[in-house]
C-alpha positions as a printed Julia matrix, in Angstrom:
348×3 Matrix{Float64}:
   0.0    0.0     0.0
   1.57   3.36   -1.04
   2.31   5.82    1.74
   1.15   8.73   -0.43
  -1.35   8.61   -3.27
  -1.98  11.64   -5.46
  -5.03  10.72   -7.49
  -6.09  12.85  -10.48
  -5.77  16.15   -8.64
  -6.49  19.51  -10.22
  -5.41  22.78   -8.59
  -4.8   26.39   -9.54
  -5.35  30.01   -8.71
  -8.7   31.56   -9.52
  -9.79  30.27  -12.9
  -6.26  29.35  -13.96
  -5.47  25.64  -13.77
  -1.86  25.01  -12.83
  -2.04  21.22  -12.53
  -4.73  18.98  -14.01
  -5.46  15.28  -13.42
  -2.07  14.79  -11.77
  -1.41  11.29  -10.39
   1.54   9.51   -8.78
   2.32   7.58   -5.62
   5.18   7.29   -3.14
   6.0    4.1    -1.27
   7.26   4.03    2.31
  10.98   4.82    2.42
  11.02   5.99   -1.21
  12.47   9.3    -2.39
  10.98  10.88   -5.51
  11.36  14.14   -7.4
   9.05  16.38   -9.38
  11.34  17.78  -12.06
  10.6   20.43  -14.62
  11.09  24.03  -15.76
   9.63  27.06  -14.0
   5.87  27.28  -14.31
   5.29  23.56  -14.92
   3.22  23.13  -11.72
   5.67  21.2    -9.55
   5.59  23.64   -6.61
   1.8   23.84   -6.74
   1.67  20.05   -6.53
   3.99  20.08   -3.52
   1.95  22.78   -1.79
  -1.22  20.78   -2.37
   0.4   17.72   -0.77
   1.5   19.9     2.15
  -2.02  21.24    2.63
  -1.17  24.83    1.68
  -3.29  24.77   -1.49
  -6.79  23.28   -1.96
  -7.62  20.97   -4.86
 -10.72  21.19   -7.03
 -10.67  17.6    -8.3
  -9.26  14.25   -7.2
  -7.84  13.41   -3.79
  -4.6   13.15   -1.82
  -4.26  10.2     0.54
  -1.49  10.04    3.17
  -1.06   6.84    5.18
  -4.51   5.64    4.01
  -6.18   8.81    5.27
  -7.73  11.37    2.91
  -5.8   14.62    3.38
  -7.28  16.64    0.51
 -10.43  16.46   -1.59
 -12.69  19.07   -3.21
 -14.03  21.23   -0.38
 -11.86  19.51    2.25
  -8.23  20.21    3.21
  -6.61  18.69    6.28
  -4.34  21.32    7.94
  -0.59  20.87    7.33
   0.14  20.18   11.0
  -2.18  17.16   10.9
  -0.49  15.5     7.89
   2.69  14.19    9.55
   4.87  15.99    7.02
   8.09  17.98    7.24
   8.91  20.86    4.92
  12.25  22.3     3.81
  12.07  25.59    1.95
  14.37  27.26   -0.55
  15.13  30.17    1.81
  15.72  27.95    4.89
  13.26  30.06    7.01
  15.33  29.69   10.17
  14.52  31.69   13.29
  17.41  34.2    13.57
  16.95  34.77   17.32
  17.18  31.04   18.15
  20.31  28.93   18.36
  20.89  25.95   16.08
  19.67  23.58   18.81
  16.62  25.74   19.49
  15.79  25.87   15.78
  16.05  22.08   15.49
  13.92  21.55   18.59
  11.25  24.09   17.66
   8.74  21.42   16.65
   9.46  19.36   19.77
   8.27  21.9    22.35
   5.51  19.61   23.61
   7.86  16.65   24.07
   9.55  15.84   27.4
  12.83  17.71   27.86
  14.88  14.51   27.85
  13.34  13.38   24.55
  13.99  16.79   23.0
  17.63  16.75   24.08
  18.21  13.26   22.71
  16.58  14.0    19.36
  18.42  17.31   18.92
  21.76  15.66   19.71
  21.0   12.84   17.26
  20.18  15.24   14.43
  23.16  17.51   15.13
  25.34  14.45   14.68
  23.42  13.06   11.68
  23.6   16.36    9.77
  27.25  17.09   10.51
  26.47  19.96   12.9
  27.91  18.42   16.06
  29.43  21.15   18.23
  27.43  23.94   16.56
  24.28  23.74   18.7
  24.9   27.04   20.47
  25.6   29.05   17.33
  23.06  31.31   15.65
  22.02  31.09   11.97
  24.01  34.2    10.95
  27.17  32.49   12.19
  26.74  29.59    9.75
  27.53  29.06    6.08
  24.73  28.51    3.58
  25.3   24.77    3.59
  25.22  24.65    7.38
  22.0   26.69    7.46
  20.41  24.24    5.04
  21.44  21.37    7.28
  19.75  23.11   10.24
  16.57  23.52    8.19
  16.71  19.84    7.27
  17.29  18.76   10.88
  14.41  20.95   12.09
  12.07  19.37    9.54
  13.16  15.85   10.54
  13.01  16.42   14.31
   9.29  15.53   14.76
   9.89  12.34   12.73
   7.52  13.13    9.85
   6.13  10.42    7.61
   7.12  12.39    4.5
   9.65  15.18    3.99
   8.74  17.74    1.32
  11.61  19.76   -0.17
  11.0   22.81   -2.36
  14.18  23.68   -4.33
  16.18  23.28   -1.09
  19.65  23.52   -2.63
  19.17  26.23   -5.25
  20.93  28.93   -3.2
  24.1   26.85   -2.84
  27.08  26.6    -5.15
  27.26  23.63   -7.51
  29.82  21.57   -5.6
  28.04  22.0    -2.26
  24.66  21.33   -3.88
  25.84  18.0    -5.27
  27.44  16.93   -2.0
  24.51  17.97    0.18
  21.94  16.3    -2.06
  23.72  12.95   -1.62
  23.96  13.55    2.13
  20.22  14.26    2.29
  19.42  11.06    0.43
  21.61   9.01    2.77
  20.06  10.67    5.82
  16.46  10.07    4.7
  17.25   6.44    3.87
  18.9    5.9     7.27
  15.95   7.53    9.06
  13.41   5.57    7.0
  11.61   8.74    5.9
  10.02   9.16    2.47
  10.85  12.31    0.56
   9.52  14.44   -2.29
  11.92  16.89   -3.9
  10.8   19.68   -6.22
  13.6   20.9    -8.49
  14.46  22.17  -11.95
  17.93  20.59  -11.71
  18.06  17.1   -13.21
  21.44  16.31  -11.64
  19.98  17.04   -8.23
  16.9   14.94   -8.93
  18.95  12.01  -10.22
  21.33  12.09   -7.24
  18.49  11.95   -4.7
  15.63  10.02   -6.24
  14.42   6.48   -6.71
  11.78   7.77   -9.15
  11.42  11.06  -10.99
   8.35  12.64  -12.55
   9.17  15.01  -15.42
   6.5   17.72  -15.48
   5.41  20.05  -18.25
   2.25  22.1   -18.57
   0.79  20.89  -15.28
   1.12  17.17  -15.98
   3.66  14.4   -15.53
   4.91  13.28  -18.94
   7.0   10.39  -17.6
   7.31   8.83  -14.15
  10.35   6.58  -14.15
  13.82   5.79  -12.82
  16.63   8.25  -13.65
  18.21   5.56  -15.87
  15.07   5.11  -17.96
  14.43   8.84  -18.24
  17.88   9.3   -19.73
  18.03   6.23  -21.95
  14.37   5.67  -22.81
  12.44   8.96  -22.76
   8.85   8.42  -23.89
   8.17  12.0   -24.96
  10.06  14.53  -27.09
  10.0   17.09  -24.26
  11.55  14.57  -21.85
  14.25  13.7   -24.39
  15.07  17.4   -24.78
  14.9   18.28  -21.08
  16.86  15.32  -19.69
  20.57  15.1   -20.36
  22.2   16.45  -23.48
  21.67  15.25  -27.0
  20.9   16.12  -30.58
  18.4   14.72  -33.06
  19.19  13.43  -36.53
  16.66  12.55  -39.23
  16.13   8.94  -40.19
  13.81   6.43  -41.8
  12.54   3.27  -40.12
  13.83   0.19  -41.98
  12.86  -2.38  -39.32
  11.68  -2.13  -35.7
  15.35  -1.97  -34.58
  17.03  -0.39  -37.65
  17.13   3.15  -39.01
  18.62   4.6   -42.17
  20.48   7.84  -41.31
  23.28  10.09  -42.48
  25.49   8.07  -40.1
  24.59   4.91  -41.99
  22.34   2.1   -40.77
  21.87   2.35  -37.01
  20.82  -0.67  -34.98
  19.31  -0.58  -31.5
  17.87  -3.02  -28.98
  14.57  -1.21  -28.5
  11.75  -1.81  -30.96
  10.35   1.24  -32.71
   6.57   1.21  -32.98
   6.56   3.4   -36.08
   5.67   1.79  -39.42
   8.41   0.77  -41.87
   9.3    3.77  -44.04
   8.23   6.36  -41.43
  10.39   9.47  -41.27
  11.63   9.95  -37.7
  14.05  11.91  -35.55
  16.57   9.85  -33.58
  18.04  10.96  -30.27
  21.84  10.79  -30.15
  23.38  11.26  -26.69
  27.03  12.37  -26.2
  27.92   8.93  -24.85
  26.47   7.27  -27.97
  29.25   8.7   -30.14
  32.66   7.41  -29.0
  36.2    8.14  -30.21
  37.72   5.52  -32.49
  40.75   6.12  -34.73
  39.34   3.48  -37.07
  35.79   4.77  -36.87
  33.78   5.16  -40.04
  32.43   8.58  -39.06
  34.66  11.59  -39.73
  33.81  14.9   -38.1
  35.2   18.37  -37.49
  35.73  19.73  -33.96
  33.66  22.92  -33.72
  33.55  23.44  -29.95
  34.8   21.83  -26.73
  34.0   21.99  -23.03
  36.52  20.58  -20.55
  34.78  18.65  -17.75
  37.72  17.17  -15.86
  37.74  13.46  -16.63
  35.99  14.11  -19.96
  35.78  16.67  -22.72
  32.44  17.38  -24.39
  33.06  18.03  -28.07
  30.67  19.54  -30.58
  31.35  17.7   -33.82
  30.22  18.71  -37.29
  29.5   15.97  -39.84
  30.22  16.49  -43.58
  26.47  17.13  -44.01
  26.65  20.08  -41.58
  24.8   18.28  -38.79
  26.3   18.89  -35.36
  26.4   16.24  -32.66
  27.85  16.03  -29.15
  30.45  13.47  -28.12
  32.23  12.7   -24.83
  35.95  11.91  -25.07
  38.32  10.94  -22.26
  40.1   14.17  -21.32
  43.52  13.01  -22.57
  42.06  13.17  -26.11
  42.75  16.91  -26.25
  41.79  18.0   -29.75
  41.8   21.57  -31.01
  39.04  23.47  -32.78
  39.21  22.66  -36.48
  40.76  19.21  -35.95
  39.31  16.24  -37.78
  38.45  13.25  -35.58
  36.99   9.81  -36.15
  34.2    8.35  -34.07
  31.77   5.46  -34.15
  28.25   4.89  -32.92
  27.94   2.81  -29.74
  24.28   3.14  -28.86
  22.0    0.4   -27.61
  19.06   2.63  -26.73
  17.96   4.24  -29.99
  14.94   6.43  -29.33
  12.93   7.84  -32.19
  10.12  10.36  -32.47
   7.9   11.14  -35.43
   8.98  14.04  -37.62
   6.52  16.83  -38.24
   7.87  17.89  -41.64
């Protein structure tokens, strides 16, 4: 039985629908993300789950209890949820320990002390309990906000762009720490973010949202390798599309030659399609049959992302090990090494 069920909910502001017929579920101990660009409805969905926004259709069920339905909204404090906001929302006049223990005021003093000490240790804040928020770094403040949300032992932790104010390196490190902490505490989590790297690092499942609906609810691996919608293919990862013609369910005729994949295309033989080519599909090979011109490069440490131009003028992306240090204008040889060939119908 899912811990959370979002069943065909519709919500918005005034007459404007922001989300419509939205459905997904979260199992106990599972961490999921709602991923999408600004304005796609992900924050509205999170606020509806939290009880901050009413719904006009459908229902939200938490631990087998209806929390939201048309004309009925259970208050947030009765939903057994924790919430971490983008701006941390710490109390500046309270110490770190007092911030963490804010939701435990009705608990016995001994229980409060034990739980605060546990979370200080679990979030890497041991020894900082007597400091005030202004004495902490951004990453430390976010850890305090996380600890405060976890202190009452919520059933579900809701996180609204919690790492967006942090630098990239800290964001990546903290997102992994949050995942490990939630897993160790046995708490389910829902993350709202526009950052796919963040969503992939944290989540068991990810829902890619666009226009108020979830286009694909899947594992990070499947979203990258087997997107079921053109928007998902564009939004997730990097890649370019090349035109092709379906020759068999697993074979396409393209400017790169005949391409073979292990995923059956449902389009009819002879259909004109666009084929998604990821940077890791095109690999360096001095004996490769594909010759291309280096038009751009982006050094990424262990790898270099090259923009390669084919003789036809088509540009594709390719990842090379970083010791393959080519210059702009160099000619290189590559070969296709793609198992997951994903095609979409062409509109021309």
